[in-house]
N, C-alpha and C positions, 0 to 999 in steps of 0.2 A: 917670403921676402917682402918686407914692408918699408924699406928705406926709400927715400926720394931718389928717383932715377936721375934727376938733375945733378945730384951730388956726384955721380959717376959718369957724367955726360961725356967727358973726354975719352974715357975708356970705351964707352959704348959707341961713340962716333968712330973711333979707330977700328973697332970690330965691324961696325955696320956699313961703313962706306957711305955712298950716296943713296940713301934709302928712297929718295924721291925720284931717282933716275928711272928711265924706261925699263920695263920688265914685264912679267906676267901681269895681265890686266886684273886689277881689283875693282870692286864696286862697293859703294857705301849703301846704307839702308837703315830702316827702322827695325830694331831687334824685337822679335816676338818670341818669348819663352813660353813653351807649353809644358806644364807639369802633368804627367800622364802615367798610366800603368797598364800593363797587359792584364792585370788582375782586377781592373775597375770596370764594372758593367756600364757606367755612364760615359766612358772615355771614347769608344769607337766613333761616335758622331764628331767629337772634337778632333780626333785623329784624322778623319776624312776632310774636315774643313782645313786643318793644318796642312794637309797635302796640297790643297788648292793654294794656300799662302806660299808654299814652296815654289810655285810657278809665277808668283806675282812680282813684277819689277818694283824695286825700291824697298823690298822687305827681306830681312834676314831671319828666317824662322829657325829656332833651335828647340828640339824636343829633349827635355830632361826627364828621364824615367825614374820615378821614386820607388823606394823599397818598402813602404809601410803597408802595402797590400799583399806582400808576398806570403803572409801567414795564412791566407784564406784558401790555399790549395794550388796556386800556380806562381812559381818564382820567375819574375821578369828578368830575362837575361841581360837586358840593357840597364837595369836599375843600379843606382849607386847611392850609398848613404850620404855622400857629399852633395848630391843633388837635393836630397831631402833636407839637408842642413841649409842649403842655399834658399830653399823655399821657406824654411823656418825663419831665416834671417830677414827675408822680405816681410813676413808676418810681423816680426818684432818691430821692424822699422815703421810699420803701419799701425802699431799699437794693438795688434790682434794676437790671440793665442791659438787661432784655428788655422789649419792648413787642409787642403782638400784637392781632389782631382775630379774633373779636369779643370785646371786653372791656367789662364794666360796672363802674362805680365808684359806690357808693351813699353818699350823704351826705358825699362827699369822703374817706371813710376805708376802706370795705370794698371790696376789689378782687376780682372774681370773673369767671370765664369766662362769656361771654354765652350759651354753650350749656348752662348749668346753671340753668334757670328756677326750679326748686324752691329752690335755694340762694339765688338772688336774692330770691325772694318771702319767705323766712324773714328775710333781712337787712332788707328793707323793713319788714316788720311789727315787727321788733325795734326799729328806729329810730323807728317811729311812736309807740312807747310811751315814748320819752324826751322829757321836756318841753324845749321850746326855751328857751334862756337869754335870748332877745331877742324882743320883740314887733315885728313888721315889717308895714307896710301900704303899699300902693301906690294912688295915685289917678291915673287917666289921663283927660286931657281934650284931645282933638285930638292935636296932635303933642308934647305935654308930659306928663311923668310926675313926680308928686310922690312922693318916697320919705320915709317917716317910720319911725323906729325908736327904741326905747329898751331899754336893758339891764334885764332883770328881776333879774339878779344880776351882780356884778362879773365882767368878762371877764378871763381870765388873760393877755391880750395883745391887740394890735390885730387887727382883722379887715379883710380887703380887701373893699370894696364893688364889685360887678361888675354890669354891665348886659348882659344877653343878649337877643338877638332870634332868633326862629325862625320858619320856615315850617311851618304845621301839616301839610301833606300835598303830595306830588308823586309822580306815577307816571313811571317811567323804563323805556324799552326798552333793554336792554343788548345791544349788537351784537357786542362782541368781549370777549376775555379769558376768565377762568375761568367767568363767569356768562353767556356768550354765549347769546342766545336767550331769556333770562328777562325777564319784565316784573315789576317790583317797585314797590309803592307804599310810599314812605318817609314816616315820620311825625316831626314835631317836629324838623325839620332846622335846626340852628343855622346862622345866617347871619352873626352877629357876636357877639363876646365882648369887652367893653370894661371895663377896670379904671377906676373913678372916683376911687379914693383909698383911704386907710386910715382906719379909725375906731376910737377907743380905747374907746368905750362909756361914757366918763365923763359926757358930755353927750348929750342927745337928738340924734338925727340928723335933719336936715330939709333935703332937697335937691330941686331941680327940675332935670330933665334933658330935653333935646330928643330925641325919638324919632319921626321922621316915618314915615308909612305905617300900614298896618293890621295888620302882623305882631304877634303877641303878644310881650309883654315879660316877662322874668324878672329879678329882682334877687336876687343871692346875697350873703350876708355869710359870708366864709370865712376861716378861720385861714390865715396865711401859711405857705407850704410847697410846694405847696398841701396843706391839711389839712382838718379838719372844717368842714363847712358848718353854721354855727350857726343860720342862718335863711335861708329862701328864700320868695319870693312871686311870683305871676304874675298878669297881667291877662287871661289867656285866658277 
């Protein structure tokens, strides 16, 4: 769905109710995407550092397992070709033809090797100091999530509203491939990434979406490209 959400604002508002009302507490933060694979021998140290980020206030870490290492002997059960395509889209936006693991992308803009934790930490702290141009809040009740947002300053173009779900933790015994014999506990494993539409920021955003189950939900407002994530919030 690529239409501007503002065009259907009246319908969304009628469905969504008061999305900025009190409800399940959500928190905002800097999004760190980790592109990783169970079949990549260089990834476990990045996975370990990523587990630390999952405990860090002000950070929303999301692990996207890619499928392009599956051929070497171990199929990553968390991998998705759509996550590989998202990583490729970032590479194209940066003018690069190469993708690799482990890679971290902070805030949709800063791309860095996942084996450089000090550099990642500096980028995170720098982005934390930048005020968000959008106020974003989520309220979750049962299987529904109310999304409320308003622009604090005019946006320089539409942003894509995206709904992400993740599994907080799962331990895997890897039997084959480059990491054969390892037991790894993965954190914040993305299970779905769904675009909801584009929002211009000219009117307040008010949406209700269906999200069954107990897995945490993240909502991202991201410049099309993919580019800068102007706001993100989670219900964890």
